[in-house]
N, CA, C and O atoms as a GROMACS GRO file, in nm:
protein
  344
    1MET      N    1   4.362   8.964  12.097
    1MET     CA    2   4.414   8.865  12.188
    1MET      C    3   4.517   8.781  12.112
    1MET      O    4   4.498   8.747  11.996
    2THR      N    5   4.627   8.749  12.180
    2THR     CA    6   4.732   8.671  12.116
    2THR      C    7   4.694   8.524  12.110
    2THR      O    8   4.606   8.477  12.182
    3GLN      N    9   4.764   8.451  12.022
    3GLN     CA   10   4.742   8.307  12.016
    3GLN      C   11   4.778   8.241  12.148
    3GLN      O   12   4.710   8.147  12.190
    4ASP      N   13   4.883   8.290  12.215
    4ASP     CA   14   4.923   8.232  12.343
    4ASP      C   15   4.815   8.249  12.448
    4ASP      O   16   4.782   8.153  12.519
    5ALA      N   17   4.759   8.369  12.460
    5ALA     CA   18   4.654   8.393  12.559
    5ALA      C   19   4.530   8.311  12.528
    5ALA      O   20   4.470   8.251  12.617
    6LEU      N   21   4.491   8.308  12.402
    6LEU     CA   22   4.373   8.231  12.363
    6LEU      C   23   4.396   8.083  12.389
    6LEU      O   24   4.305   8.013  12.436
    7ALA      N   25   4.515   8.034  12.359
    7ALA     CA   26   4.547   7.893  12.384
    7ALA      C   27   4.537   7.860  12.532
    7ALA      O   28   4.485   7.755  12.569
    8GLN      N   29   4.586   7.950  12.616
    8GLN     CA   30   4.577   7.928  12.760
    8GLN      C   31   4.432   7.920  12.806
    8GLN      O   32   4.395   7.832  12.884
    9VAL      N   33   4.352   8.012  12.758
    9VAL     CA   34   4.211   8.015  12.798
    9VAL      C   35   4.138   7.889  12.751
    9VAL      O   36   4.056   7.834  12.824
   10LEU      N   37   4.169   7.844  12.631
   10LEU     CA   38   4.100   7.727  12.576
   10LEU      C   39   4.162   7.595  12.621
   10LEU      O   40   4.106   7.488  12.599
   11GLY      N   41   4.280   7.603  12.684
   11GLY     CA   42   4.345   7.482  12.732
   11GLY      C   43   4.411   7.400  12.624
   11GLY      O   44   4.415   7.277  12.631
   12VAL      N   45   4.464   7.469  12.523
   12VAL     CA   46   4.534   7.401  12.414
   12VAL      C   47   4.672   7.464  12.396
   12VAL      O   48   4.700   7.569  12.453
   13HIS      N   49   4.756   7.401  12.317
   13HIS     CA   50   4.889   7.453  12.287
   13HIS      C   51   4.875   7.567  12.186
   13HIS      O   52   4.787   7.562  12.100
   14PRO      N   53   4.961   7.670  12.195
   14PRO     CA   54   4.953   7.780  12.098
   14PRO      C   55   4.964   7.735  11.951
   14PRO      O   56   4.904   7.796  11.863
   15MET      N   57   5.040   7.629  11.926
   15MET     CA   58   5.049   7.579  11.788
   15MET      C   59   4.916   7.523  11.740
   15MET      O   60   4.888   7.522  11.620
   16THR      N   61   4.834   7.477  11.834
   16THR     CA   62   4.701   7.428  11.797
   16THR      C   63   4.617   7.542  11.740
   16THR      O   64   4.545   7.525  11.642
   17ILE      N   65   4.626   7.659  11.804
   17ILE     CA   66   4.554   7.777  11.753
   17ILE      C   67   4.602   7.809  11.612
   17ILE      O   68   4.521   7.836  11.523
   18SER      N   69   4.732   7.806  11.592
   18SER     CA   70   4.788   7.832  11.460
   18SER      C   71   4.736   7.731  11.357
   18SER      O   72   4.703   7.769  11.244
   19LYS      N   73   4.729   7.605  11.395
   19LYS     CA   74   4.678   7.502  11.304
   19LYS      C   75   4.530   7.524  11.272
   19LYS      O   76   4.488   7.500  11.158
   20TRP      N   77   4.451   7.569  11.370
   20TRP     CA   78   4.311   7.601  11.343
   20TRP      C   79   4.303   7.713  11.241
   20TRP      O   80   4.225   7.705  11.145
   21GLU      N   81   4.384   7.817  11.262
   21GLU     CA   82   4.378   7.934  11.174
   21GLU      C   83   4.420   7.900  11.031
   21GLU      O   84   4.373   7.962  10.936
   22ARG      N   85   4.508   7.804  11.016
   22ARG     CA   86   4.554   7.763  10.884
   22ARG      C   87   4.467   7.655  10.821
   22ARG      O   88   4.485   7.619  10.705
   23GLY      N   89   4.372   7.604  10.899
   23GLY     CA   90   4.284   7.499  10.848
   23GLY      C   91   4.346   7.362  10.849
   23GLY      O   92   4.294   7.271  10.784
   24TRP      N   93   4.456   7.342  10.921
   24TRP     CA   94   4.524   7.214  10.925
   24TRP      C   95   4.463   7.118  11.026
   24TRP      O   96   4.482   6.997  11.016
   25LEU      N   97   4.389   7.171  11.123
   25LEU     CA   98   4.332   7.090  11.230
   25LEU      C   99   4.201   7.154  11.273
   25LEU      O  100   4.198   7.273  11.302
   26PRO      N  101   4.093   7.076  11.278
   26PRO     CA  102   3.967   7.134  11.327
   26PRO      C  103   3.963   7.134  11.480
   26PRO      O  104   4.006   7.036  11.542
   27PRO      N  105   3.912   7.240  11.541
   27PRO     CA  106   3.897   7.239  11.687
   27PRO      C  107   3.781   7.149  11.729
   27PRO      O  108   3.692   7.119  11.649
   28ASP      N  109   3.784   7.105  11.856
   28ASP     CA  110   3.671   7.029  11.908
   28ASP      C  111   3.550   7.122  11.911
   28ASP      O  112   3.568   7.244  11.907
   29PRO      N  113   3.429   7.070  11.920
   29PRO     CA  114   3.309   7.155  11.909
   29PRO      C  115   3.301   7.268  12.011
   29PRO      O  116   3.262   7.379  11.976
   30GLU      N  117   3.338   7.242  12.136
   30GLU     CA  118   3.330   7.347  12.239
   30GLU      C  119   3.428   7.461  12.208
   30GLU      O  120   3.390   7.578  12.210
   31ASN      N  121   3.552   7.426  12.180
   31ASN     CA  122   3.651   7.530  12.148
   31ASN      C  123   3.620   7.597  12.015
   31ASN      O  124   3.648   7.716  11.999
   32ALA      N  125   3.562   7.525  11.920
   32ALA     CA  126   3.524   7.584  11.792
   32ALA      C  127   3.420   7.694  11.813
   32ALA      O  128   3.427   7.799  11.750
   33ALA      N  129   3.324   7.668  11.902
   33ALA     CA  130   3.220   7.768  11.928
   33ALA      C  131   3.281   7.896  11.985
   33ALA      O  132   3.245   8.006  11.942
   34ILE      N  133   3.371   7.883  12.082
   34ILE     CA  134   3.434   8.000  12.142
   34ILE      C  135   3.523   8.070  12.040
   34ILE      O  136   3.517   8.192  12.025
   35TYR      N  137   3.604   7.994  11.970
   35TYR     CA  138   3.695   8.050  11.870
   35TYR      C  139   3.617   8.125  11.761
   35TYR      O  140   3.655   8.235  11.722
   36ASN      N  141   3.509   8.065  11.713
   36ASN     CA  142   3.429   8.128  11.608
   36ASN      C  143   3.360   8.255  11.655
   36ASN      O  144   3.336   8.346  11.576
   37LEU      N  145   3.327   8.261  11.784
   37LEU     CA  146   3.269   8.384  11.838
   37LEU      C  147   3.372   8.497  11.841
   37LEU      O  148   3.338   8.613  11.821
   38LEU      N  149   3.496   8.462  11.866
   38LEU     CA  150   3.601   8.565  11.878
   38LEU      C  151   3.654   8.614  11.744
   38LEU      O  152   3.673   8.734  11.726
   39THR      N  153   3.677   8.525  11.652
   39THR     CA  154   3.750   8.561  11.531
   39THR      C  155   3.675   8.651  11.433
   39THR      O  156   3.742   8.729  11.364
   40PRO      N  157   3.541   8.648  11.421
   40PRO     CA  158   3.481   8.733  11.318
   40PRO      C  159   3.462   8.879  11.359
   40PRO      O  160   3.410   8.957  11.280
   41TRP      N  161   3.504   8.916  11.479
   41TRP     CA  162   3.472   9.050  11.527
   41TRP      C  163   3.594   9.137  11.553
   41TRP      O  164   3.608   9.189  11.663
   42PRO      N  165   3.684   9.155  11.456
   42PRO     CA  166   3.797   9.243  11.483
   42PRO      C  167   3.747   9.384  11.512
   42PRO      O  168   3.651   9.431  11.450
   43GLY      N  169   3.812   9.451  11.604
   43GLY     CA  170   3.774   9.588  11.637
   43GLY      C  171   3.668   9.600  11.745
   43GLY      O  172   3.641   9.710  11.791
   44THR      N  173   3.608   9.489  11.786
   44THR     CA  174   3.509   9.496  11.893
   44THR      C  175   3.578   9.483  12.028
   44THR      O  176   3.698   9.455  12.035
   45ARG      N  177   3.502   9.503  12.132
   45ARG     CA  178   3.557   9.490  12.267
   45ARG      C  179   3.615   9.351  12.290
   45ARG      O  180   3.720   9.338  12.354
   46VAL      N  181   3.549   9.248  12.241
   46VAL     CA  182   3.598   9.112  12.260
   46VAL      C  183   3.737   9.095  12.198
   46VAL      O  184   3.822   9.027  12.255
   47ALA      N  185   3.760   9.157  12.084
   47ALA     CA  186   3.889   9.144  12.018
   47ALA      C  187   3.999   9.216  12.093
   47ALA      O  188   4.117   9.192  12.067
   48SER      N  189   3.965   9.304  12.186
   48SER     CA  190   4.066   9.382  12.258
   48SER      C  191   4.080   9.341  12.404
   48SER      O  192   4.124   9.422  12.486
   49LEU      N  193   4.044   9.221  12.437
   49LEU     CA  194   4.046   9.176  12.576
   49LEU      C  195   4.182   9.120  12.619
   49LEU      O  196   4.195   9.072  12.732
   50GLY      N  197   4.281   9.125  12.534
   50GLY     CA  198   4.409   9.061  12.562
   50GLY      C  199   4.469   9.095  12.697
   50GLY      O  200   4.507   9.004  12.771
   51SER      N  201   4.480   9.223  12.732
   51SER     CA  202   4.545   9.259  12.859
   51SER      C  203   4.462   9.214  12.979
   51SER      O  204   4.518   9.170  13.079
   52GLU      N  205   4.331   9.223  12.969
   52GLU     CA  206   4.246   9.178  13.079
   52GLU      C  207   4.256   9.027  13.097
   52GLU      O  208   4.261   8.978  13.210
   53ILE      N  209   4.259   8.954  12.987
   53ILE     CA  210   4.272   8.808  12.993
   53ILE      C  211   4.408   8.770  13.051
   53ILE      O  212   4.416   8.681  13.136
   54ARG      N  213   4.515   8.836  13.006
   54ARG     CA  214   4.649   8.807  13.059
   54ARG      C  215   4.654   8.830  13.210
   54ARG      O  216   4.713   8.750  13.283
   55HIS      N  217   4.593   8.939  13.257
   55HIS     CA  218   4.591   8.968  13.400
   55HIS      C  219   4.516   8.859  13.477
   55HIS      O  220   4.563   8.812  13.581
   56LEU      N  221   4.402   8.818  13.426
   56LEU     CA  222   4.326   8.712  13.493
   56LEU      C  223   4.402   8.580  13.492
   56LEU      O  224   4.400   8.506  13.591
   57LEU      N  225   4.468   8.549  13.381
   57LEU     CA  226   4.546   8.426  13.375
   57LEU      C  227   4.656   8.427  13.481
   57LEU      O  228   4.682   8.325  13.546
   58ALA      N  229   4.719   8.542  13.498
   58ALA     CA  230   4.830   8.553  13.594
   58ALA      C  231   4.782   8.553  13.739
   58ALA      O  232   4.851   8.500  13.826
   59THR      N  233   4.665   8.611  13.766
   59THR     CA  234   4.623   8.628  13.905
   59THR      C  235   4.517   8.529  13.951
   59THR      O  236   4.511   8.495  14.069
   60ARG      N  237   4.432   8.483  13.860
   60ARG     CA  238   4.320   8.398  13.902
   60ARG      C  239   4.312   8.263  13.832
   60ARG      O  240   4.244   8.173  13.880
   61GLY      N  241   4.381   8.249  13.720
   61GLY     CA  242   4.384   8.120  13.652
   61GLY      C  243   4.295   8.112  13.529
   61GLY      O  244   4.224   8.206  13.495
   62VAL      N  245   4.302   7.998  13.465
   62VAL     CA  246   4.236   7.974  13.337
   62VAL      C  247   4.084   7.981  13.349
   62VAL      O  248   4.019   8.040  13.263
   63LEU      N  249   4.028   7.922  13.452
   63LEU     CA  250   3.881   7.922  13.464
   63LEU      C  251   3.824   8.063  13.476
   63LEU      O  252   3.721   8.094  13.416
   64ALA      N  253   3.890   8.148  13.553
   64ALA     CA  254   3.844   8.286  13.567
   64ALA      C  255   3.856   8.360  13.434
   64ALA      O  256   3.766   8.435  13.396
   65ALA      N  257   3.967   8.339  13.364
   65ALA     CA  258   3.986   8.405  13.234
   65ALA      C  259   3.882   8.358  13.133
   65ALA      O  260   3.828   8.439  13.058
   66ARG      N  261   3.855   8.230  13.132
   66ARG     CA  262   3.756   8.175  13.039
   66ARG      C  263   3.616   8.227  13.071
   66ARG      O  264   3.541   8.262  12.980
   67ALA      N  265   3.581   8.233  13.198
   67ALA     CA  266   3.451   8.285  13.238
   67ALA      C  267   3.437   8.432  13.196
   67ALA      O  268   3.333   8.472  13.145
   68TYR      N  269   3.540   8.510  13.219
   68TYR     CA  270   3.538   8.652  13.182
   68TYR      C  271   3.521   8.667  13.031
   68TYR      O  272   3.445   8.751  12.984
   69LEU      N  273   3.592   8.584  12.956
   69LEU     CA  274   3.583   8.588  12.811
   69LEU      C  275   3.442   8.557  12.764
   69LEU      O  276   3.388   8.626  12.678
   70LEU      N  277   3.381   8.454  12.821
   70LEU     CA  278   3.245   8.416  12.782
   70LEU      C  279   3.143   8.524  12.820
   70LEU      O  280   3.051   8.550  12.743
   71VAL      N  281   3.159   8.585  12.936
   71VAL     CA  282   3.070   8.694  12.976
   71VAL      C  283   3.085   8.812  12.880
   71VAL      O  284   2.987   8.875  12.842
   72SER      N  285   3.208   8.842  12.841
   72SER     CA  286   3.234   8.953  12.748
   72SER      C  287   3.173   8.926  12.611
   72SER      O  288   3.117   9.017  12.548
   73ILE      N  289   3.184   8.802  12.565
   73ILE     CA  290   3.124   8.766  12.436
   73ILE      C  291   2.972   8.784  12.443
   73ILE      O  292   2.912   8.841  12.352
   74THR      N  293   2.913   8.736  12.550
   74THR     CA  294   2.768   8.748  12.568
   74THR      C  295   2.726   8.894  12.572
   74THR      O  296   2.624   8.932  12.513
   75ALA      N  297   2.804   8.978  12.641
   75ALA     CA  298   2.772   9.120  12.648
   75ALA      C  299   2.780   9.185  12.511
   75ALA      O  300   2.694   9.266  12.475
   76ASP      N  301   2.883   9.151  12.432
   76ASP     CA  302   2.895   9.207  12.297
   76ASP      C  303   2.779   9.163  12.209
   76ASP      O  304   2.729   9.243  12.130
   77MET      N  305   2.736   9.039  12.222
   77MET     CA  306   2.624   8.991  12.141
   77MET      C  307   2.496   9.067  12.177
   77MET      O  308   2.413   9.093  12.090
   78GLY      N  309   2.481   9.101  12.303
   78GLY     CA  310   2.363   9.176  12.346
   78GLY      C  311   2.365   9.321  12.305
   78GLY      O  312   2.262   9.388  12.312
   79GLN      N  313   2.481   9.372  12.261
   79GLN     CA  314   2.494   9.511  12.220
   79GLN      C  315   2.505   9.526  12.069
   79GLN      O  316   2.565   9.621  12.020
   80GLY      N  317   2.447   9.434  11.998
   80GLY     CA  318   2.444   9.448  11.853
   80GLY      C  319   2.541   9.359  11.778
   80GLY      O  320   2.540   9.357  11.655
   81GLY      N  321   2.626   9.285  11.852
   81GLY     CA  322   2.712   9.189  11.787
   81GLY      C  323   2.627   9.074  11.737
   81GLY      O  324   2.511   9.060  11.777
   82SER      N  325   2.683   8.994  11.651
   82SER     CA  326   2.605   8.881  11.602
   82SER      C  327   2.695   8.760  11.588
   82SER      O  328   2.817   8.772  11.580
   83CYS      N  329   2.632   8.647  11.586
   83CYS     CA  330   2.702   8.522  11.565
   83CYS      C  331   2.630   8.452  11.451
   83CYS      O  332   2.524   8.393  11.472
   84ASP      N  333   2.687   8.458  11.332
   84ASP     CA  334   2.623   8.400  11.216
   84ASP      C  335   2.681   8.261  11.192
   84ASP      O  336   2.792   8.248  11.142
   85ASP      N  337   2.607   8.158  11.228
   85ASP     CA  338   2.653   8.021  11.212
   85ASP      C  339   2.608   7.959  11.080
   85ASP      O  340   2.625   7.839  11.060
   86SER      N  341   2.551   8.038  10.992
   86SER     CA  342   2.501   7.981  10.868
   86SER      C  343   2.609   7.964  10.766
   86SER      O  344   2.583   7.916  10.656
   0.00000   0.00000   0.00000
């Protein structure tokens, strides 16, 4: 997923995502939880949701895209993915 698409889903500016990735700015707790679920899993289904998210953003809006993203994360966690917060 691109920084632009993720920024749209999270309701922040794309430069904010860049600042999070560089460690220049901490995300708020809610966005941090979503961001942390997405970033440690390259190669999983969640990491490849870009086109589906872009389509939802264009046709149904941010809330639909965010809901789809959260459902996808939950599905990946149920299929052997993990979220290590330690």
